[in-house]
N, CA, C, O and the ligand as a Tripos MOL2 file, in Angstrom:
@<TRIPOS>MOLECULE
protein
  257   255    65     0     0
PROTEIN
NO_CHARGES

@<TRIPOS>ATOM
      1 N          -8.0190  -18.8600  -12.5120 N.3       1 MET1
      2 CA         -8.7960  -18.8960  -11.2600 C.3       1 MET1
      3 C          -8.1180  -18.0400  -10.1880 C.2       1 MET1
      4 O          -6.8980  -17.8790  -10.1660 O.2       1 MET1
      5 N          -8.9400  -17.5090   -9.3200 N.am      2 VAL2
      6 CA         -8.4170  -16.6370   -8.2750 C.3       2 VAL2
      7 C          -8.6340  -17.2880   -6.9240 C.2       2 VAL2
      8 O          -9.7540  -17.6610   -6.5730 O.2       2 VAL2
      9 N          -7.5580  -17.4210   -6.1740 N.am      3 ASP3
     10 CA         -7.6660  -17.9570   -4.8270 C.3       3 ASP3
     11 C          -7.5260  -16.8140   -3.8380 C.2       3 ASP3
     12 O          -6.4320  -16.2920   -3.6230 O.2       3 ASP3
     13 N          -8.6370  -16.4360   -3.2460 N.am      4 GLU4
     14 CA         -8.6170  -15.2680   -2.3500 C.3       4 GLU4
     15 C          -8.6090  -15.6780   -0.8860 C.2       4 GLU4
     16 O          -8.7850  -14.8310   -0.0110 O.2       4 GLU4
     17 N          -8.4130  -16.9310   -0.6100 N.am      5 GLY5
     18 CA         -8.3930  -17.3550    0.7760 C.3       5 GLY5
     19 C          -9.7890  -17.6240    1.2960 C.2       5 GLY5
     20 O         -10.7710  -17.4810    0.5680 O.2       5 GLY5
     21 N          -9.8730  -18.0100    2.5500 N.am      6 SER6
     22 CA        -11.1380  -18.4200    3.1060 C.3       6 SER6
     23 C         -11.9830  -17.2290    3.5080 C.2       6 SER6
     24 O         -11.4890  -16.1080    3.6270 O.2       6 SER6
     25 N         -13.2720  -17.4880    3.7190 N.am      7 ASP7
     26 CA        -14.1630  -16.4380    4.2100 C.3       7 ASP7
     27 C         -13.6740  -15.9240    5.5590 C.2       7 ASP7
     28 O         -13.8180  -14.7440    5.8780 O.2       7 ASP7
     29 N         -13.0930  -16.8290    6.3450 N.am      8 LEU8
     30 CA        -12.6130  -16.4300    7.6690 C.3       8 LEU8
     31 C         -11.4970  -15.4130    7.5580 C.2       8 LEU8
     32 O         -11.4420  -14.4530    8.3270 O.2       8 LEU8
     33 N         -10.5950  -15.6270    6.5850 N.am      9 ASP9
     34 CA         -9.5240  -14.6600    6.3610 C.3       9 ASP9
     35 C         -10.1000  -13.3020    6.0110 C.2       9 ASP9
     36 O          -9.6320  -12.2640    6.4800 O.2       9 ASP9
     37 N         -11.1410  -13.3370    5.1630 N.am     10 ARG10
     38 CA        -11.7350  -12.0770    4.7270 C.3      10 ARG10
     39 C         -12.3900  -11.3510    5.9150 C.2      10 ARG10
     40 O         -12.2710  -10.1360    6.0700 O.2      10 ARG10
     41 N         -13.0870  -12.1480    6.7480 N.am     11 LEU11
     42 CA        -13.7190  -11.5600    7.9210 C.3      11 LEU11
     43 C         -12.6920  -10.9670    8.8750 C.2      11 LEU11
     44 O         -12.9020   -9.8940    9.4410 O.2      11 LEU11
     45 N         -11.5890  -11.6680    9.0460 N.am     12 ALA12
     46 CA        -10.5410  -11.1800    9.9400 C.3      12 ALA12
     47 C          -9.9680   -9.8670    9.4050 C.2      12 ALA12
     48 O          -9.6730   -8.9520   10.1750 O.2      12 ALA12
     49 N          -9.8130   -9.7820    8.0870 N.am     13 ALA13
     50 CA         -9.2980   -8.5420    7.4980 C.3      13 ALA13
     51 C         -10.2990   -7.4150    7.6930 C.2      13 ALA13
     52 O          -9.9100   -6.2800    7.9660 O.2      13 ALA13
     53 N         -11.5900   -7.7200    7.5550 N.am     14 GLN14
     54 CA        -12.6160   -6.7010    7.7690 C.3      14 GLN14
     55 C         -12.6050   -6.2190    9.2120 C.2      14 GLN14
     56 O         -12.7450   -5.0260    9.4820 O.2      14 GLN14
     57 N         -12.4370   -7.1530   10.1260 N.am     15 LEU15
     58 CA        -12.4210   -6.8000   11.5460 C.3      15 LEU15
     59 C         -11.2310   -5.8820   11.8270 C.2      15 LEU15
     60 O         -11.3590   -4.8960   12.5530 O.2      15 LEU15
     61 N         -10.0920   -6.2060   11.2570 N.am     16 ASP16
     62 CA         -8.9200   -5.3600   11.3950 C.3      16 ASP16
     63 C          -9.2220   -3.9400   10.9120 C.2      16 ASP16
     64 O          -8.8750   -2.9590   11.5690 O.2      16 ASP16
     65 N          -9.8770   -3.8520    9.7440 N.am     17 ALA17
     66 CA        -10.1610   -2.5520    9.1550 C.3      17 ALA17
     67 C         -11.1250   -1.7650   10.0450 C.2      17 ALA17
     68 O         -10.9710   -0.5560   10.2160 O.2      17 ALA17
     69 N         -12.1260   -2.4610   10.6150 N.am     18 VAL18
     70 CA        -13.0800   -1.7820   11.4840 C.3      18 VAL18
     71 C         -12.3850   -1.2840   12.7520 C.2      18 VAL18
     72 O         -12.6260   -0.1660   13.2070 O.2      18 VAL18
     73 N         -11.5200   -2.1330   13.3140 N.am     19 GLU19
     74 CA        -10.8190   -1.7280   14.5310 C.3      19 GLU19
     75 C          -9.9010   -0.5370   14.2630 C.2      19 GLU19
     76 O          -9.7600    0.3590   15.0950 O.2      19 GLU19
     77 N          -9.2870   -0.5470   13.0920 N.am     20 ALA20
     78 CA         -8.4200    0.5830   12.7250 C.3      20 ALA20
     79 C          -9.2530    1.8570   12.5650 C.2      20 ALA20
     80 O          -8.8280    2.9420   12.9610 O.2      20 ALA20
     81 N         -10.4520    1.7080   11.9750 N.am     21 ALA21
     82 CA        -11.3220    2.8730   11.8090 C.3      21 ALA21
     83 C         -11.7550    3.4090   13.1600 C.2      21 ALA21
     84 O         -11.8240    4.6230   13.3560 O.2      21 ALA21
     85 N         -12.0500    2.5050   14.1020 N.am     22 MET22
     86 CA        -12.4640    2.9350   15.4390 C.3      22 MET22
     87 C         -11.3080    3.6360   16.1580 C.2      22 MET22
     88 O         -11.5260    4.5980   16.8940 O.2      22 MET22
     89 N         -10.0890    3.1570   15.9460 N.am     23 ALA23
     90 CA         -8.9250    3.8070   16.5340 C.3      23 ALA23
     91 C          -8.7770    5.2280   15.9690 C.2      23 ALA23
     92 O          -8.4110    6.1560   16.6900 O.2      23 ALA23
     93 N          -9.0640    5.3810   14.6780 N.am     24 ARG24
     94 CA         -8.9750    6.7180   14.0750 C.3      24 ARG24
     95 C         -10.0780    7.6180   14.6100 C.2      24 ARG24
     96 O          -9.8700    8.8170   14.7950 O.2      24 ARG24
     97 N         -11.2600    7.0390   14.8610 N.am     25 LEU25
     98 CA        -12.3420    7.8120   15.4830 C.3      25 LEU25
     99 C         -11.8670    8.3450   16.8410 C.2      25 LEU25
    100 O         -12.0530    9.5190   17.1620 O.2      25 LEU25
    101 N         -11.2500    7.4570   17.6290 N.am     26 ASP26
    102 CA        -10.7270    7.8490   18.9320 C.3      26 ASP26
    103 C          -9.7120    8.9540   18.8100 C.2      26 ASP26
    104 O          -9.7080    9.9060   19.5900 O.2      26 ASP26
    105 N          -8.8410    8.8170   17.8140 N.am     27 ALA27
    106 CA         -7.7470    9.7640   17.6540 C.3      27 ALA27
    107 C          -8.2080   11.0450   16.9850 C.2      27 ALA27
    108 O          -7.4620   12.0230   16.9340 O.2      27 ALA27
    109 N          -9.4390   11.0480   16.4690 N.am     28 GLY28
    110 CA         -9.9570   12.2420   15.8210 C.3      28 GLY28
    111 C          -9.4950   12.4100   14.3860 C.2      28 GLY28
    112 O          -9.6390   13.4850   13.8040 O.2      28 GLY28
    113 N          -8.9380   11.3440   13.8090 N.am     29 THR29
    114 CA         -8.4550   11.4380   12.4370 C.3      29 THR29
    115 C          -9.3390   10.6800   11.4660 C.2      29 THR29
    116 O          -9.0160   10.5720   10.2830 O.2      29 THR29
    117 N         -10.4600   10.1500   11.9620 N.am     30 TYR30
    118 CA        -11.3590    9.4170   11.0660 C.3      30 TYR30
    119 C         -11.9030   10.3640   10.0090 C.2      30 TYR30
    120 O         -12.2700   11.4990   10.3130 O.2      30 TYR30
    121 N         -11.9550    9.8930    8.7590 N.am     31 GLY31
    122 CA        -12.5040   10.6930    7.6930 C.3      31 GLY31
    123 C         -11.4740   11.5340    6.9610 C.2      31 GLY31
    124 O         -11.8060   12.2830    6.0410 O.2      31 GLY31
    125 N         -10.2100   11.4030    7.3800 N.am     32 THR32
    126 CA         -9.1380   12.0670    6.6380 C.3      32 THR32
    127 C          -8.1800   11.0070    6.0930 C.2      32 THR32
    128 O          -8.0090    9.9360    6.6750 O.2      32 THR32
    129 N          -7.5770   11.3340    4.9850 N.am     33 CYS33
    130 CA         -6.6350   10.4020    4.3500 C.3      33 CYS33
    131 C          -5.3930   10.2860    5.2230 C.2      33 CYS33
    132 O          -4.7810   11.2950    5.5740 O.2      33 CYS33
    133 N          -5.0160    9.0450    5.5790 N.am     34 GLU34
    134 CA         -3.8480    8.8710    6.4470 C.3      34 GLU34
    135 C          -2.5670    9.1400    5.6860 C.2      34 GLU34
    136 O          -1.5020    9.2550    6.2920 O.2      34 GLU34
    137 N          -2.6510    9.2430    4.3580 N.am     35 GLN35
    138 CA         -1.4420    9.4160    3.5780 C.3      35 GLN35
    139 C          -1.2030   10.8980    3.2630 C.2      35 GLN35
    140 O          -0.0920   11.3960    3.4450 O.2      35 GLN35
    141 N          -2.2340   11.5990    2.7940 N.am     36 CYS36
    142 CA         -2.0190   12.9930    2.3900 C.3      36 CYS36
    143 C          -2.7600   13.9680    3.3020 C.2      36 CYS36
    144 O          -2.5480   15.1760    3.2080 O.2      36 CYS36
    145 N          -3.6390   13.4560    4.1970 N.am     37 GLY37
    146 CA         -4.3060   14.3150    5.1460 C.3      37 GLY37
    147 C          -5.5350   15.0190    4.6020 C.2      37 GLY37
    148 O          -6.1880   15.7750    5.3210 O.2      37 GLY37
    149 N          -5.8540   14.7780    3.3420 N.am     38 GLU38
    150 CA         -7.0590   15.3910    2.7640 C.3      38 GLU38
    151 C          -8.3010   14.7360    3.3480 C.2      38 GLU38
    152 O          -8.2940   13.5370    3.6230 O.2      38 GLU38
    153 N          -9.3640   15.5050    3.5410 N.am     39 PRO39
    154 CA        -10.6010   14.9080    4.0140 C.3      39 PRO39
    155 C         -11.1890   13.9610    2.9650 C.2      39 PRO39
    156 O         -11.1960   14.2590    1.7710 O.2      39 PRO39
    157 N         -11.6810   12.8150    3.4380 N.am     40 LEU40
    158 CA        -12.3080   11.8720    2.5220 C.3      40 LEU40
    159 C         -13.7190   12.3700    2.1860 C.2      40 LEU40
    160 O         -14.3900   12.9860    3.0150 O.2      40 LEU40
    161 N         -14.1450   12.0940    0.9690 N.am     41 THR41
    162 CA        -15.5010   12.4870    0.5870 C.3      41 THR41
    163 C         -16.5010   11.5670    1.2630 C.2      41 THR41
    164 O         -16.1980   10.4180    1.5860 O.2      41 THR41
    165 N         -17.7090   12.0990    1.4720 N.am     42 SER42
    166 CA        -18.7220   11.2830    2.1290 C.3      42 SER42
    167 C         -19.0870   10.0770    1.2760 C.2      42 SER42
    168 O         -19.4500    9.0250    1.8010 O.2      42 SER42
    169 N         -18.9890   10.2340   -0.0520 N.am     43 SER43
    170 CA        -19.3180    9.0780   -0.9150 C.3      43 SER43
    171 C         -18.2560    8.0000   -0.7730 C.2      43 SER43
    172 O         -18.5640    6.8100   -0.8500 O.2      43 SER43
    173 N         -17.0040    8.4080   -0.5650 N.am     44 ALA44
    174 CA        -15.9500    7.4190   -0.3620 C.3      44 ALA44
    175 C         -16.1920    6.6610    0.9370 C.2      44 ALA44
    176 O         -15.9950    5.4470    0.9980 O.2      44 ALA44
    177 N         -16.6180    7.3760    1.9750 N.am     45 LEU45
    178 CA        -16.8730    6.7290    3.2550 C.3      45 LEU45
    179 C         -18.1400    5.8750    3.2040 C.2      45 LEU45
    180 O         -18.2620    4.8780    3.9160 O.2      45 LEU45
    181 N         -19.0950    6.2910    2.3360 N.am     46 GLU46
    182 CA        -20.2900    5.4630    2.1770 C.3      46 GLU46
    183 C         -19.9310    4.1520    1.4930 C.2      46 GLU46
    184 O         -20.4570    3.0920    1.8340 O.2      46 GLU46
    185 N         -19.0170    4.2430    0.5120 N.am     47 ALA47
    186 CA        -18.6120    3.0440   -0.2100 C.3      47 ALA47
    187 C         -17.8430    2.1080    0.7050 C.2      47 ALA47
    188 O         -17.9620    0.8880    0.5970 O.2      47 ALA47
    189 N         -17.0430    2.6900    1.6220 N.am     48 ASP48
    190 CA        -16.2610    1.8740    2.5250 C.3      48 ASP48
    191 C         -16.0650    2.6640    3.8140 C.2      48 ASP48
    192 O         -15.2370    3.5740    3.8640 O.2      48 ASP48
    193 N         -16.8190    2.3250    4.8520 N.am     49 VAL49
    194 CA        -16.7690    3.1050    6.0940 C.3      49 VAL49
    195 C         -15.4080    2.9990    6.7780 C.2      49 VAL49
    196 O         -15.0820    3.7970    7.6570 O.2      49 VAL49
    197 N         -14.6170    2.0070    6.3680 N.am     50 THR50
    198 CA        -13.2980    1.8670    6.9710 C.3      50 THR50
    199 C         -12.2090    2.4720    6.1030 C.2      50 THR50
    200 O         -11.0240    2.2860    6.3770 O.2      50 THR50
    201 N         -12.5970    3.1960    5.0590 N.am     51 ALA51
    202 CA        -11.6060    3.7800    4.1610 C.3      51 ALA51
    203 C         -10.6640    4.6900    4.9430 C.2      51 ALA51
    204 O         -11.1030    5.5030    5.7570 O.2      51 ALA51
    205 N          -9.3680    4.5440    4.6880 N.am     52 SER52
    206 CA         -8.3940    5.3720    5.4030 C.3      52 SER52
    207 C          -7.5660    6.2100    4.4520 C.2      52 SER52
    208 O          -6.7180    6.9930    4.8790 O.2      52 SER52
    209 N          -7.8110    6.0460    3.1630 N.am     53 ARG53
    210 CA         -7.0800    6.8360    2.1790 C.3      53 ARG53
    211 C          -8.0200    7.3720    1.1180 C.2      53 ARG53
    212 O          -9.0060    6.7240    0.7670 O.2      53 ARG53
    213 N          -7.7150    8.5550    0.6070 N.am     54 CYS54
    214 CA         -8.5190    9.1350   -0.4440 C.3      54 CYS54
    215 C          -8.3480    8.3300   -1.7240 C.2      54 CYS54
    216 O          -7.4610    7.4820   -1.8240 O.2      54 CYS54
    217 N          -9.2030    8.6030   -2.6960 N.am     55 ALA55
    218 CA         -9.2220    7.8080   -3.9100 C.3      55 ALA55
    219 C          -7.8700    7.8390   -4.6140 C.2      55 ALA55
    220 O          -7.4000    6.8100   -5.0980 O.2      55 ALA55
    221 N          -7.2490    9.0000   -4.6720 N.am     56 SER56
    222 CA         -5.9940    9.0680   -5.4180 C.3      56 SER56
    223 C          -4.8780    8.3470   -4.6770 C.2      56 SER56
    224 O          -4.0400    7.7110   -5.3170 O.2      56 SER56
    225 N          -4.8390    8.4240   -3.3670 N.am     57 CYS57
    226 CA         -3.8120    7.7130   -2.6160 C.3      57 CYS57
    227 C          -4.0640    6.2040   -2.6600 C.2      57 CYS57
    228 O          -3.1220    5.4150   -2.7270 O.2      57 CYS57
    229 N          -5.3450    5.8070   -2.6210 N.am     58 ALA58
    230 CA         -5.6660    4.3850   -2.6730 C.3      58 ALA58
    231 C          -5.2000    3.7780   -3.9920 C.2      58 ALA58
    232 O          -4.8220    2.6080   -4.0510 O.2      58 ALA58
    233 N          -5.2320    4.5970   -5.0590 N.am     59 GLN59
    234 CA         -4.8160    4.0950   -6.3670 C.3      59 GLN59
    235 C          -3.3090    3.9400   -6.4250 C.2      59 GLN59
    236 O          -2.8000    3.0610   -7.1200 O.2      59 GLN59
    237 N          -2.5890    4.7880   -5.6990 N.am     60 THR60
    238 CA         -1.1420    4.8010   -5.8290 C.3      60 THR60
    239 C          -0.4720    4.1940   -4.6000 C.2      60 THR60
    240 O           0.6130    4.6160   -4.1980 O.2      60 THR60
    241 N          -1.1310    3.2000   -4.0090 N.am     61 ARG61
    242 CA         -0.5300    2.5960   -2.8230 C.3      61 ARG61
    243 C           0.7250    1.8300   -3.2200 C.2      61 ARG61
    244 O           0.8140    1.2470   -4.3000 O.2      61 ARG61
    245 N           1.6780    1.8530   -2.3180 N.am     62 ASN62
    246 CA          2.8990    1.1100   -2.5930 C.3      62 ASN62
    247 C           3.2160    0.1960   -1.4170 C.2      62 ASN62
    248 O           3.9930    0.5430   -0.5280 O.2      62 ASN62
    249 N           2.6000   -0.9720   -1.4360 N.am     63 ASP63
    250 CA          2.8830   -1.9530   -0.3990 C.3      63 ASP63
    251 C           4.1830   -2.6610   -0.7360 C.2      63 ASP63
    252 O           4.3550   -3.1780   -1.8410 O.2      63 ASP63
    253 N           5.0700   -2.6800    0.1980 N.am     64 GLY64
    254 CA          6.2750   -3.4410   -0.0090 C.3      64 GLY64
    255 C           7.1840   -2.7480   -0.9820 C.2      64 GLY64
    256 O           8.2660   -3.2530   -1.2820 O.2      64 GLY64
    257 ZN         -4.7830   10.9400    0.1090 Zn       65 ZN65
@<TRIPOS>BOND
     1     1     2 1
     2     2     3 1
     3     3     4 2
     4     3     5 am
     5     5     6 1
     6     6     7 1
     7     7     8 2
     8     7     9 am
     9     9    10 1
    10    10    11 1
    11    11    12 2
    12    11    13 am
    13    13    14 1
    14    14    15 1
    15    15    16 2
    16    15    17 am
    17    17    18 1
    18    18    19 1
    19    19    20 2
    20    19    21 am
    21    21    22 1
    22    22    23 1
    23    23    24 2
    24    23    25 am
    25    25    26 1
    26    26    27 1
    27    27    28 2
    28    27    29 am
    29    29    30 1
    30    30    31 1
    31    31    32 2
    32    31    33 am
    33    33    34 1
    34    34    35 1
    35    35    36 2
    36    35    37 am
    37    37    38 1
    38    38    39 1
    39    39    40 2
    40    39    41 am
    41    41    42 1
    42    42    43 1
    43    43    44 2
    44    43    45 am
    45    45    46 1
    46    46    47 1
    47    47    48 2
    48    47    49 am
    49    49    50 1
    50    50    51 1
    51    51    52 2
    52    51    53 am
    53    53    54 1
    54    54    55 1
    55    55    56 2
    56    55    57 am
    57    57    58 1
    58    58    59 1
    59    59    60 2
    60    59    61 am
    61    61    62 1
    62    62    63 1
    63    63    64 2
    64    63    65 am
    65    65    66 1
    66    66    67 1
    67    67    68 2
    68    67    69 am
    69    69    70 1
    70    70    71 1
    71    71    72 2
    72    71    73 am
    73    73    74 1
    74    74    75 1
    75    75    76 2
    76    75    77 am
    77    77    78 1
    78    78    79 1
    79    79    80 2
    80    79    81 am
    81    81    82 1
    82    82    83 1
    83    83    84 2
    84    83    85 am
    85    85    86 1
    86    86    87 1
    87    87    88 2
    88    87    89 am
    89    89    90 1
    90    90    91 1
    91    91    92 2
    92    91    93 am
    93    93    94 1
    94    94    95 1
    95    95    96 2
    96    95    97 am
    97    97    98 1
    98    98    99 1
    99    99   100 2
   100    99   101 am
   101   101   102 1
   102   102   103 1
   103   103   104 2
   104   103   105 am
   105   105   106 1
   106   106   107 1
   107   107   108 2
   108   107   109 am
   109   109   110 1
   110   110   111 1
   111   111   112 2
   112   111   113 am
   113   113   114 1
   114   114   115 1
   115   115   116 2
   116   115   117 am
   117   117   118 1
   118   118   119 1
   119   119   120 2
   120   119   121 am
   121   121   122 1
   122   122   123 1
   123   123   124 2
   124   123   125 am
   125   125   126 1
   126   126   127 1
   127   127   128 2
   128   127   129 am
   129   129   130 1
   130   130   131 1
   131   131   132 2
   132   131   133 am
   133   133   134 1
   134   134   135 1
   135   135   136 2
   136   135   137 am
   137   137   138 1
   138   138   139 1
   139   139   140 2
   140   139   141 am
   141   141   142 1
   142   142   143 1
   143   143   144 2
   144   143   145 am
   145   145   146 1
   146   146   147 1
   147   147   148 2
   148   147   149 am
   149   149   150 1
   150   150   151 1
   151   151   152 2
   152   151   153 am
   153   153   154 1
   154   154   155 1
   155   155   156 2
   156   155   157 am
   157   157   158 1
   158   158   159 1
   159   159   160 2
   160   159   161 am
   161   161   162 1
   162   162   163 1
   163   163   164 2
   164   163   165 am
   165   165   166 1
   166   166   167 1
   167   167   168 2
   168   167   169 am
   169   169   170 1
   170   170   171 1
   171   171   172 2
   172   171   173 am
   173   173   174 1
   174   174   175 1
   175   175   176 2
   176   175   177 am
   177   177   178 1
   178   178   179 1
   179   179   180 2
   180   179   181 am
   181   181   182 1
   182   182   183 1
   183   183   184 2
   184   183   185 am
   185   185   186 1
   186   186   187 1
   187   187   188 2
   188   187   189 am
   189   189   190 1
   190   190   191 1
   191   191   192 2
   192   191   193 am
   193   193   194 1
   194   194   195 1
   195   195   196 2
   196   195   197 am
   197   197   198 1
   198   198   199 1
   199   199   200 2
   200   199   201 am
   201   201   202 1
   202   202   203 1
   203   203   204 2
   204   203   205 am
   205   205   206 1
   206   206   207 1
   207   207   208 2
   208   207   209 am
   209   209   210 1
   210   210   211 1
   211   211   212 2
   212   211   213 am
   213   213   214 1
   214   214   215 1
   215   215   216 2
   216   215   217 am
   217   217   218 1
   218   218   219 1
   219   219   220 2
   220   219   221 am
   221   221   222 1
   222   222   223 1
   223   223   224 2
   224   223   225 am
   225   225   226 1
   226   226   227 1
   227   227   228 2
   228   227   229 am
   229   229   230 1
   230   230   231 1
   231   231   232 2
   232   231   233 am
   233   233   234 1
   234   234   235 1
   235   235   236 2
   236   235   237 am
   237   237   238 1
   238   238   239 1
   239   239   240 2
   240   239   241 am
   241   241   242 1
   242   242   243 1
   243   243   244 2
   244   243   245 am
   245   245   246 1
   246   246   247 1
   247   247   248 2
   248   247   249 am
   249   249   250 1
   250   250   251 1
   251   251   252 2
   252   251   253 am
   253   253   254 1
   254   254   255 1
   255   255   256 2
@<TRIPOS>SUBSTRUCTURE
     1 MET1         2 RESIDUE 1 A MET
     2 VAL2         6 RESIDUE 1 A VAL
     3 ASP3        10 RESIDUE 1 A ASP
     4 GLU4        14 RESIDUE 1 A GLU
     5 GLY5        18 RESIDUE 1 A GLY
     6 SER6        22 RESIDUE 1 A SER
     7 ASP7        26 RESIDUE 1 A ASP
     8 LEU8        30 RESIDUE 1 A LEU
     9 ASP9        34 RESIDUE 1 A ASP
    10 ARG10       38 RESIDUE 1 A ARG
    11 LEU11       42 RESIDUE 1 A LEU
    12 ALA12       46 RESIDUE 1 A ALA
    13 ALA13       50 RESIDUE 1 A ALA
    14 GLN14       54 RESIDUE 1 A GLN
    15 LEU15       58 RESIDUE 1 A LEU
    16 ASP16       62 RESIDUE 1 A ASP
    17 ALA17       66 RESIDUE 1 A ALA
    18 VAL18       70 RESIDUE 1 A VAL
    19 GLU19       74 RESIDUE 1 A GLU
    20 ALA20       78 RESIDUE 1 A ALA
    21 ALA21       82 RESIDUE 1 A ALA
    22 MET22       86 RESIDUE 1 A MET
    23 ALA23       90 RESIDUE 1 A ALA
    24 ARG24       94 RESIDUE 1 A ARG
    25 LEU25       98 RESIDUE 1 A LEU
    26 ASP26      102 RESIDUE 1 A ASP
    27 ALA27      106 RESIDUE 1 A ALA
    28 GLY28      110 RESIDUE 1 A GLY
    29 THR29      114 RESIDUE 1 A THR
    30 TYR30      118 RESIDUE 1 A TYR
    31 GLY31      122 RESIDUE 1 A GLY
    32 THR32      126 RESIDUE 1 A THR
    33 CYS33      130 RESIDUE 1 A CYS
    34 GLU34      134 RESIDUE 1 A GLU
    35 GLN35      138 RESIDUE 1 A GLN
    36 CYS36      142 RESIDUE 1 A CYS
    37 GLY37      146 RESIDUE 1 A GLY
    38 GLU38      150 RESIDUE 1 A GLU
    39 PRO39      154 RESIDUE 1 A PRO
    40 LEU40      158 RESIDUE 1 A LEU
    41 THR41      162 RESIDUE 1 A THR
    42 SER42      166 RESIDUE 1 A SER
    43 SER43      170 RESIDUE 1 A SER
    44 ALA44      174 RESIDUE 1 A ALA
    45 LEU45      178 RESIDUE 1 A LEU
    46 GLU46      182 RESIDUE 1 A GLU
    47 ALA47      186 RESIDUE 1 A ALA
    48 ASP48      190 RESIDUE 1 A ASP
    49 VAL49      194 RESIDUE 1 A VAL
    50 THR50      198 RESIDUE 1 A THR
    51 ALA51      202 RESIDUE 1 A ALA
    52 SER52      206 RESIDUE 1 A SER
    53 ARG53      210 RESIDUE 1 A ARG
    54 CYS54      214 RESIDUE 1 A CYS
    55 ALA55      218 RESIDUE 1 A ALA
    56 SER56      222 RESIDUE 1 A SER
    57 CYS57      226 RESIDUE 1 A CYS
    58 ALA58      230 RESIDUE 1 A ALA
    59 GLN59      234 RESIDUE 1 A GLN
    60 THR60      238 RESIDUE 1 A THR
    61 ARG61      242 RESIDUE 1 A ARG
    62 ASN62      246 RESIDUE 1 A ASN
    63 ASP63      250 RESIDUE 1 A ASP
    64 GLY64      254 RESIDUE 1 A GLY
    65 ZN65       257 GROUP 0 **** ****
């Protein structure tokens, strides 16, 4: 079984992601990968409008 936390936690995480995306819009960096600087594809942004990393960087994330 998978315990992913409450819906509220998920909503809070989404809100964080949206606020981060809006900050990138302000900074003029929205739509580019924050890791490698490559422009994100429109399909990637359609799949997730708050995406901040390109597909290859998202796959190789190293949290912690
Ligand atoms: Zn990237």
